[in-house]
N, C-alpha and C positions, 0 to 999 in steps of 0.2 A: 644750737648747741655746739660746743667745741668738741667734736668727736675725736680729734687728733690729740687732745690733751690727755695726760695721764691723770686718771681720776683717783685721788687719794683722800679727799675730804668726804665726810659722811654726814648726812642729815637723817635723823630718825623721828618718827612721829607715831602716836597711837591713834588708831581709828576704830570705830565700831565695826562689828561683823557686817552690818548692812553696808556701811561705807566701803569696806574692803571688797565686798562682793560686787558692788556697783562699779568701783574702779577697775577691778579685774575684767568685768564684762565690757566696759567701755574700751579698755586697752585691747581686748580680743577683737572687738568690732573694727578697730583701725589697724590691726595686725602688728601691734607693738607689745613689748614686755610691759609689765606694770611699772618698772623703773623708768623705762623710756617714756611712757605715757605721763607719769607723774612729773618727771623732770621737765619734759617739754612744755607741759601746761603751767607748771610753777614758774619756769623761766620766762615764759610769755607774760604771765601776770606780773612778775617782778619788773620786767622791762616797762610795762605799761604804767606801773606805779612810779617808777623812777622818772620816766618821761613826764608824767603829770606834775611831779614835784620839782624837776630840774630844768624844765624848758619854760621859757616865757611865752605866753600867748597874748598877743596884742591885737586889738581891733584896729581898724583903719586909722582912726583919730590918734590913738596911742602910738601907732607905728610912725605916723607923720611927725608927731611931737618928738619922738626919740631921734629920728633922722635929722630933724631940724636942730635939735640940741647938740648932736654930734658934729654937724657941719658948721654950726656957728655957736660954739660954747660961750657962755657968759663968763666974765672974769669973776674969780672968787671974791666974796665980800669979806669984811673984817671978821665976822663970826667964823666963817669957814677957814680963813687963814689961821685964826687962833686955835681952832679945833685941830688943824693939821699940825701945828707946832706942838700942841699938847700930845697928840698921838705919837709924834716922833720921840718925845721925851719918855713916854710910857712903854712903847712897843719897840722891841729890837727884832730886826729881820736878819735872816742868815743868808 
């Protein structure tokens, strides 16, 4: 968590009485406020989901194929060159 940051954004959620009691009890066990407990656990879960979706996981064979293709790339064929020309016509970069 970025404790030094000014906290101005807010997230609100509704929970059942049982969920609230359980969260309060868990926060008390670890000596944290409910906000600290919830934010710490939600942040950890968010990072795990982001990592799962944004990082490539390759097995040994896939890793070897990637490295080989980076070290010795094949020349683009006619279809790829045509697609690149089409892309340049349709997409403008800033």
